[in-house]
N, C-alpha and C positions, 0 to 999 in steps of 0.2 A: 347824786350822781348826775354829771351834765348829759343833756340830751345830746345827740349825735345826729338827728335830722336836720334839714336845712341846708344852708350854706355849707359847702365841704372844703372851701378854702378862700382865701382873701385874695382880691385882684395882686397879679404880680407887681403892678405900679404902686401898689399901697405899699407891699412888703419891702420893696426897695426904694421908697421914698424915704430922703434923709431925716425927715421929721420922725416918722414911724421908726427908722433904725434907732435913731438917738433916744427916743422914748423906751423903746424895748430895752436897750442897753441899760439905761437907768433904772428900770421899771416903773417909769412914770404911767400908772394905768390911766389916771384921768384923762393924760393926753392920748394914750392907745384906743380907750373906748371912745373919745370924741372923734378922731381919726376914723375909726371903724364906721361910726353912725354916718359921718359926712361923707367919706369915701367910698364906703360899701353897701351903704343904704340899710345896715343892720341897727335898729333900735334898741334903746337900752331895756325893753321888756325881753327882746329877743337874745340880746347878750347875757342878760340874768338866767335864760333858759337854758343856752348853750354851754355856759360857764356854771351850772349848778348853783346860782347865787338868786338871791330874792331881788327884785326891782328897786326895792328902796336901798339896798346895799350897794348895787350899780350907781343908782342916783348920787349916793353919799360919796363915792368914789369919784365918779364925774365931777362933783363939785369940790372936791380936793379936803373933804372932811373925813376920809378914811383911806388908810394905807394898806396895800398888800404885802406881807411879809413872810406868810406862812408858805411853805415851799409846795405843800399838798394843793392850795388854791392857785398857786400860779402855775402849776401843771394843769391844773383843770381850764385856767384860761388858754392855755397855749393849745391844749386839745379840743377845747370848745370852738375856738376861733381858728384854728389850724396856724397858728403861729409856729414857725421851725423853733426848735429847741434852743438852737445855739443863738438865736436872736435874743432870748431872754435868759440866758446864761444856762440853760438846761441842757441835759445829756440829749442826745437823739431821740425824738419821740417814736413809739412804736409804729405810728402810721406814715412816719416819714421813709421807713424801710420799703424800698420797692419790691412788689411781688415777684415772684418767680416767672419767668417767660414760660410760655406754654407752647407746647410742639403740638401743631394741628395736622401733620401729614405723619404716618406711620414709617418707622425706619425699616427699610427691608433686610437689613443686616441683622444677625441675632445680637442681641444686645449682652454687652460685657457684663460680668459681675459687677455689681454696683455696690459702693459703699454705702451703708445705713445714713439716710438723710440726718442732718443735724436739725433740731426743731427750730421752726422760725419763731420770732419774737412773739408773733400772735399765739401760735401753738404752745409756746412756753407760758403766756399768761393763762391761756385756757387750763392747761394742766397744774398751775399753780393754785386755780379757784378752786379745785376739787381737792387739794391738799390742804386737809382741816387739821393737820397736826399743829398742836401749841407749841409756840417758841419757848424753850427751856433754857436753862444756865448752859448746858451742854451745847445747846444751839450756838450760844454766842461764844462759847470757849472753842467750838471749832472753827467759827470766823474768824477768831482771833489769832488761831494759831495757823490759819491760811493767811492772814495780812503777814504774819512774821516770816511766813516761808517765802511769800512774794517779796520782802525787802531784802531777805537773805539773798535770792536768787538775783535780784535787781543789782546788788552789789558785787556779786560774783560774774555775772553775765550780760549787763546791760537791762533796760527797762523796755526797749521796742517789743521784744517779744512777749512780754507780759500783758500787753494790752487787752488781747480778747477775753482773758482770763480774768483779769481784773475788772473790766467793764462789765462782763457777766456776773460776777460775785456781787459787784455793785447793783446791779438790777435786781439780782435775787434779795439782797438785803433791804431794798426799797419795797420789793413785794411783800417781805416780813413785816417792814414797818407798818406798811396799809392794813395788814390784818392783826395788827397786835393793839390792844387796848392801852391807855395812857397809863403810865407806871414806870418803874424802874427798868424793867425788862425793855421796854419800847425806846427808853433814853438810852440805854446802853445800846440799842441796835442802830440808833440815830447816830451815837458816836462812832461807830464800827463803820457806818456808811460814810461818814465824814472822812474817815481815813481812807477808805477806799476810794473815794473820789477824789482826795489829795494825790493818791498812788496813780490813778488813772492820769491824772493831770501832769505828774511826774514823768510817768512812761511816754506820754505824747510830747512832754518837753524835750525828754532824751531821744525823741524819734525827730525832732525838730520840726513837729506840726504844732506851731505855737498858737494857732487859732483853737484847736480843739483842745488844748492844756488849757488855755484860758477859760475855755466853758466849765472843763471840769473843775479847775481850780475855784471858779464863782461858786459852782453848786458845793463844793466841800466849804466854802465860807460861810453860806446860807445855813448848811446843816449846823456847824458850829455856833453861829449866831442864835440857833434854834435852841441850843441847850445853854446858850450863856457861856460857854468856855472860851474865854478870853485868850488865854494861852494858846489853843489850838486856830482861833483866829489870827493871832500873830503869826503863827506857824505857817498857815496859809498864805498872810500877807509877805512873808518874807520868800517863798516860793515864787510868788509873782513879781517881787522885786528882782529877784536874781534872772528870771525870764525876761523882765523889761531891760536888764543889762545885756543880755545877749542879742536883743533885738534893736539895740542901740539907741533906746531911750532912758540916759542915764539919769536924767532929771526925774522921770517918773519912777524910776528905780530908788533914787534917794527917798522921794515923797511915800512910796510905799514901806519903804524901811522906817522911816520916820513913824507912819501910823502904825506899823507893828509895833514899835517900841513904846508908844503913846498907851496901845491896847494893853501890852503886856506888864507895862510898868508897876501897878497898884497890884498883881496877883500875887499869891502866895509862893515864896521861893524861886523869884523870877530870875535870879543872877546868870544861871547858864543860858537861859532862854535869851536873856538881853546880850549875854556875850555874842552868840550867833547872830543876832540883829544887828548888832554894832559892826560886825564883820561885814554883813550884807551891805549896810550902809557904806563902809571903807571902800567895797566894790565899786560901789556907783560913783562915788568921789574919785576915786581913782581912774576910771574910764573919763570922767570928765576933766581930769589932770587937775583937779582942785589939791594940791598937797596938803595944805596945812588943814583942810576939812578930813581928808583921810586919814592923816596924822591922828588927828584927834579921834576920831573913831576908833582906829586901831588901839590907841592907849585906853579907851574905854572899854573895849572888849576884853584887852587883857585884865585890866582892873575889875571887871564883871567876873571872870572866869576864876581868879585868885579868890574872889569871895564864895564862889559855888559850892554847894554842897551837891554832888551828882546824885546822893542817893534819895534825895526829895525832889529832883528833877522830873520833869516828864519823860517817858520811855523815849519818846521821838526826837528829844533832842541830845540824848547820851551820845549819839555819833560823834558831837562835838566835843572831842577830848584834845588833850595837849597837843598830840601830834596833828589834830587837823587846826587847830589853832595856829601851830606854827607853819603848817605848809600853807594856809590861806593868807597869813600875812605875807609870806614870801612872794603869792601868788599877786597880793594887792600893791606890794611895792614894784613888783614887774610891770604892774599896769601904768604905774606911775611913770615909769622909766629908770627906776633906781635897780638897776640891774645886778649892781655889783655887792648891793645889801641884799638882794632877793634870792642869789643863787645860792648860798649856802643853807638860807632857810628851807627853800624847797628841796634841795640835795638830802638834809636831815630830815624833813617828813618824809621825803620818800623810802630813806634807807629803815625808818621806824615803820613804815604801814604794814599791815597784815597782807602777807603774799596772796590771799584768797580774794582780796578787794580790787578784781582785776582793773574793772572800769576805772575806780579812783588812782589807782596807779598809773594806768595809760594818760590819764587826764593830768597828772602831775609830773609825770615823763615830758609830757608835751610843753607845759611850763619851764622845766627845768632845761630842756633842748632850746627854748625861745632864748632864756636867761644867758646861755652859754654862747648862742650866736650873736647876741649882742654884746658879749664881753670878749668877741674875737676868737672864741675857742672852736673853730669850725670842726675840726675832727670830733671833740668831745661832743658838741650840738649833733652831729650827723649820727653819733654811736647812741645817744641817748633817744634822738628820735627814733632810732631802729628798733630800741626798745618800745617806745611807746605805739610803734608799728605793730610789733609781734603781740602786743596787749591787745591792741584795737581789735586785730582780726580773731580774737578769741571772745569777744563780747559783742552783744548786738546792740550798738550804741552809735546812730549815726551822727550825734552829737560829737563823739569821739573822734570820729574818722573824719568829721569835718574840721577839726584842731589837726589832724593830722596833715590833712591834704592843705591847710592854711600854712603850717609850718613850710611844706614842699615850697609853695609860692615864694617864701622869703629867701629860698635859696638861690632865686634868679641870677642874682647878680655873682654868684660863685659859680656858677654853670660852667663845667668843664672841669670843675677841682676834683681829684680822686675820691673824696669822702663823699661828695656830692653824687658823682657818677654811681658810686656802690650803694647810695641810699635810694638813688631813683631806680636802680635795677631791683631793690627788695620793693619797691612801691610796684613796679609792674608785676613782679610776681604776687604780691598779696592781693591786687585787685583785679589779675586777670580775668 
């Protein structure tokens, strides 16, 4: 265990130094340790003591002869040197959570009945240390059931409100991993933690908090790499590709989609996974307005889907069914500017879609309204956007609300038209 005496934090100037930021982002620990020695005056023997390593191992890392890849060791470095978790692609570390403020003067008024305090991260950790119950198959089944419930609620109500529960469950899974010896149960726990980390990333992505989302996606990526689960690595890369598209970096989105395809291509029964990944690539090319590349990616997505055996596909990709294929094809073509061809595809996908999937329906209604507006059907566009607005107000998804507001800005050339006036009145009522 890493010792915690000695320097409690690195100089702020070092933590904000571009070389340090870059080294942390890429986890180049030889550079990190060299900077810590040169800029903070912490010598290799002290680094070893703080991070729970041997001096010889630290020396090998600094010489570039050894890499750090295991998440537990990386966390020890973050905690020992007080490097914020986000800098290393980790979740927020317990010591980063500020202590509660204390009141030094008595309150002369009678204290109202108080709600029982939620345990802090530190207390939660202490309580876990005295919980000596062994992890069993039932434990794993319970966590898996919770994950399935979270995804169901995410589909129905959006992911933003799920963040505290998912992050808390992720922390719990990590604590169980720390206390479980090597073997099948520990590997299963790591797989569940990877899914929780991906879900946390997705929830923050849905909340449009992209930096935090990237932190959790990176954590999911490293957990999947520990297991050697190449399909799940591809899954996480696909999420990061979609986020890059949203952030306006379509070239990075395409590169991430290609990396995901390379990762998944040689795995067992990859067809449905590849179909989804080619669709992610198509979105990136559509954003770049690279029509030929986009159409090639769409054709490959459809071809892989035709070959896919869904019974052998991973559970997490089975959402990518025929309805999703159709509507996503329409969205990609709409992004390309092919609105005439896109409109019937999105409309058909929306018609087929399960009505319980309110966020997905809101998102697809936005895209249908967008194509209708481009196709000069103002009445239809405003009516469909009204449906998107109704659905958006029933889900906790800032991402979807952002799309509806984006559509509203596109109506500015038609200000004063009766359908636009009616839609704006509905917007005021919804967001009052």
